C-alpha atoms as a printed R data frame, in Angstrom:
   type eleno elety resid chain resno       x        y       z
1  ATOM     1    CA   MET     A     1 228.514 -171.184 -62.232
2  ATOM     2    CA   LYS     A     2 226.008 -171.199 -64.022
3  ATOM     3    CA   GLN     A     3 224.622 -174.637 -62.585
4  ATOM     4    CA   GLN     A     4 224.156 -172.328 -59.470
5  ATOM     5    CA   TYR     A     5 221.963 -169.792 -61.501
6  ATOM     6    CA   ILE     A     6 220.171 -172.106 -62.865
7  ATOM     7    CA   ILE     A     7 219.355 -173.963 -58.386
8  ATOM     8    CA   TYR     A     8 218.581 -170.527 -57.339
9  ATOM     9    CA   LEU     A     9 216.381 -169.974 -60.278
10 ATOM    10    CA   GLY     A    10 214.524 -172.727 -59.151
11 ATOM    11    CA   LEU     A    11 213.615 -172.175 -55.523
12 ATOM    12    CA   LEU     A    12 212.711 -168.281 -56.043
13 ATOM    13    CA   SER     A    13 210.171 -169.707 -58.377
14 ATOM    14    CA   LEU     A    14 209.049 -172.500 -55.553
15 ATOM    15    CA   ALA     A    15 209.021 -169.834 -53.182
16 ATOM    16    CA   ALA     A    16 205.955 -168.018 -55.739
17 ATOM    17    CA   CYS     A    17 204.136 -171.468 -55.085
18 ATOM    18    CA   GLY     A    18 201.052 -171.224 -52.466
19 ATOM    19    CA   PRO     A    19 197.766 -169.406 -52.806
20 ATOM    20    CA   ALA     A    20 196.896 -165.502 -53.419
21 ATOM    21    CA   GLN     A    21 195.140 -163.917 -51.315
22 ATOM    22    CA   ASN     A    22 192.471 -163.983 -54.270
23 ATOM    23    CA   ASP     A    23 192.041 -166.999 -55.332
24 ATOM    24    CA   PRO     A    24 188.912 -168.873 -54.663
25 ATOM    25    CA   GLY     A    25 188.963 -170.366 -51.060
26 ATOM    26    CA   PRO     A    26 186.473 -173.344 -49.128
27 ATOM    27    CA   GLY     A    27 183.067 -171.724 -48.852
28 ATOM    28    CA   GLY     A    28 182.350 -169.720 -51.616
29 ATOM    29    CA   VAL     A    29 184.856 -166.921 -50.173
30 ATOM    30    CA   THR     A    30 188.508 -165.993 -51.135
31 ATOM    31    CA   VAL     A    31 191.932 -167.146 -48.887
32 ATOM    32    CA   GLY     A    32 191.867 -164.085 -47.806
33 ATOM    33    CA   GLU     A    33 188.796 -163.694 -46.434
34 ATOM    34    CA   ALA     A    34 188.638 -167.349 -45.472
35 ATOM    35    CA   LYS     A    35 191.898 -166.365 -42.974
36 ATOM    36    CA   ALA     A    36 190.232 -163.308 -41.372
37 ATOM    37    CA   LEU     A    37 186.497 -165.163 -40.488
38 ATOM    38    CA   ASP     A    38 189.380 -167.800 -38.582
39 ATOM    39    CA   GLU     A    39 190.916 -164.411 -37.041
40 ATOM    40    CA   ALA     A    40 187.290 -162.867 -36.274
41 ATOM    41    CA   ALA     A    41 186.244 -166.337 -34.870
42 ATOM    42    CA   GLU     A    42 189.202 -166.955 -32.743
43 ATOM    43    CA   MET     A    43 188.866 -163.203 -30.989
44 ATOM    44    CA   LEU     A    44 185.452 -164.378 -30.105
45 ATOM    45    CA   ASP     A    45 186.045 -167.225 -28.918
46 ATOM    46    CA   GLU     A    46 188.480 -165.885 -26.990
47 ATOM    47    CA   ARG     A    47 185.800 -163.571 -25.528
48 ATOM    48    CA   ASN     A    48 183.165 -165.898 -24.440
49 ATOM    49    CA   ALA     A    49 185.910 -168.279 -23.414
50 ATOM    50    CA   PRO     A    50 185.690 -168.847 -19.592
51 ATOM    51    CA   PRO     A    51 187.816 -166.958 -17.079
52 ATOM    52    CA   GLU     A    52 189.766 -169.828 -15.338
53 ATOM    53    CA   ASP     A    53 190.606 -171.056 -19.772
54 ATOM    54    CA   ILE     A    54 191.994 -167.355 -20.184
55 ATOM    55    CA   SER     A    55 194.261 -167.407 -17.037
56 ATOM    56    CA   ASN     A    56 194.841 -170.619 -17.541
57 ATOM    57    CA   GLN     A    57 196.643 -169.856 -21.117
58 ATOM    58    CA   GLU     A    58 198.474 -166.917 -19.519
59 ATOM    59    CA   SER     A    59 200.184 -168.847 -17.625
60 ATOM    60    CA   ALA     A    60 200.931 -171.431 -20.049
61 ATOM    61    CA   GLN     A    61 203.042 -169.427 -21.602
């Protein structure tokens, strides 16, 4: 029983690993800001895409 508890505790501690939203990210911005910038760039790319590219993406899904 004690061994299972230790394994469970180890898995929980590993799940907490990873960058936080306010950790420094690429280009001097935080991780959260970098993610928001990536999402905004993707939205702009979709908006500026030619109509035939958008119809091809919708039919592929």
